N, C-alpha and C positions, 0 to 999 in steps of 0.2 A: 522289368514289371512296370506297368504304367501308373498303378495307384502309388507305389512306393516311390516314384521318381516326383509324382505330384506332392508328396509331403517333403521332400528335400527341396523342392522349388519354392514352396510356401515358407519354408523355414528360412530359405535364402532371402525371402522378401521380407521377413521379419528382421533381418539384420539391417541396422541402420548406422554401424560403427566402421572401423576401419576393415579391410579385408579379411576374412577369417583364415587364422592359420592352421585351424582344426574342423574338419566337417566329417561327421560320421551319421552313417543311416544304418539302422539293425532292423530286420524283418524276423519276427517271431511267428511260427505256427503255433496256434493255441488248442490244446486238447483238453476236454472236460471227461474226466473218467477213463483215458484212453482214447476217445473219440474226438477227431478233428472238428472243431466248432467255429474257427474262424482265424483271424490273423492280426498281428498288431505291428505296426511299423513306428518306429521313434527315430527322429533325427535331430541332430544338433550342430550348430555352428559356433565356433568359439574362438577368441582371439588371445587367450591367455589371462585377460583379466574380466571379460565379460561373455556372456552366452546368449543364444536364442535357440528355442526348441519347439518341436511341434511333434505331436503322438496322435494317432489314430488306430481305433479298433472297430471292426465289423464282424459279426456272425456271418456264416454263411451255410445257406441250405437247412435252416432249422425253422421250427415252427413253435407255436406258443409262446411263453414267458421269455425264454432264451433267444428268441428272434429279434426282440426289442433291444437287446444289450448292445450298447455301442458308445463310444466317446471319441471327441475330438478336442485336444487340448493344445494350447500355446503358452509359451513363457518365455520371459526375459529375466535376467539377473547378472549378478556380479560373481567374481571367484573363478576357480579353476578345480579340476578333479572332483574330489568330494567336498572342498570348503565352497559350498555354493550358497548364494544368498539371492533370494527372489525379490523381483521389483515389479513385475507385471505378470499377470496370469489370466487366462481366458479358458472356460469349457464349456462344451455342449454335450450332455451325457445322459444316458438312459441305462440304470442298473437293472432294469427289470421290475425294480419295486418303486423307483422313484425316478424323476427327471430333474435336470439341474442346468440352469443357464447362469455363469457367473462372469464378472470382468472385476478383477481385484488390482490393487496397487499395494505394495508393501513399503512401509517407511524404511529408511536406511538402519534404523536401530533395531528392526523387527527380526528377530533370528529364527522365525517360523519359515518354513519353505511351502511351495504350492505342491500339489500332488504330482505333477509332471516332473518337476525337479527331484521329488522322490524316486521316482521310476529312473531317472537318469543316474542317481546315485547307486541305485542297485544294479542296474543293467548294463549301462554303457561302458566302454574300456576305460582302463586306467593304468597307470604305470605299475609294474610288478611291486614296486617299493611301497606304492601307496596302499596296495592290498584293499580289504572289504571292511574293515572296522568302520562303523558310521553310527551316529546317534543324532536322530532330529525329529522335530514336531511338523507335520503337515497341516495346512490350513486352507480350506476352500471357500471361506466366507462365512461358513456356518458351522462346519465340523471340523475338530481337530483329532488328530491321530499320532501317536507316538511311532518312531520308525528307529529298530536297533538291529544291526548286523554284526555279527562276529564270526572269525575264522573258526573252523571246527577240524580240517585237515588239510595239510600241505603234502601233495605227492612229491617224489622224488625228481620228477621231471618239471616241478614247479606249478602244476595245476593245483588249484584251490577250490575247496568245498567252504562254502560259509553258510550259516543259519541265521535266521531273523525273525523278527515277530512285528506285525503292525497291531497295534491296540487302538481302540476307540477310546478317546480321553473325554471328549464334551460335545455338545450339540446334537447328540443322538437321541431319539425317542425312547422311552422305557421298553416298548416292544422290540426297537432294533437292538437295545443292548441284551435283551433276553434271548433274542435270536443268535447272536454272536458278539462278542466283545474282543476277542483276540484271534488273529490270523497268522499262524506258524509258517514259515516256508523256508525253503532252502535254495541256494544257487550255487551252480558249478561253473568255475571259470578255468579257462585252458590257457596255459602260457603261451604266448605268441611273441618269440623275442623278449623285449623289456616291458610287454604289456601282458595285462591280464584281460580276456576276452568272456564275457557271459556266454556259455552255450546252451544251459538249460536252466530252468527255474521252476519249482514246484511249490505250489502255494494253496493253502486252504481258502477258500472263498464263501460267500453266502449261496453258492449255487453248488459247491461240492470241490473235489480236488481237481486244479487246474494245472497243467504243465505247459511251459513256455519253451519251445524248442528253436532254436536260432537255425535260420535257412541261409 
């Protein structure tokens, strides 16, 4: 896939440290109320103590408000698996209701994470021992959200189902809070040897119920 390769290539160009020991690219088909609406690609390079990531989403074949929805994000940070700390973040996005372009730096003592690092914590592979339990607060320069994930069922074969919630905390207009303040979701991970791989996510959004299906 030409687009997906482009994301991985850009992610590689972001990397300025030692050769990456762990490179991952994930492509999700995105459905809204069961109808395919687009594709999301997330890529990460890591060397065990630092990471660089890139994420993109575009709608396909839509008209009206949804046709505008898109994002391009990039991030750098330190840490591994779910113990990630943001250091740099860039975004260019359109939610259909607002546009945003940001270029942020996070101080070493800042325990907030950027939105792309939140996506990584939820959707990229991790060791089976690590599981899915996660608590964090995302920050995009103006708005903060809390992110919480917990396991709810582990199958005999090691597959894991987890439930989570994104909650708007600060930086949102009163009308945005009235529209929605909490976004519950579930993620299903399949056991692949000693790893857990996210194969499906279902999340409530301001546009309706969205499903992410790993391709």
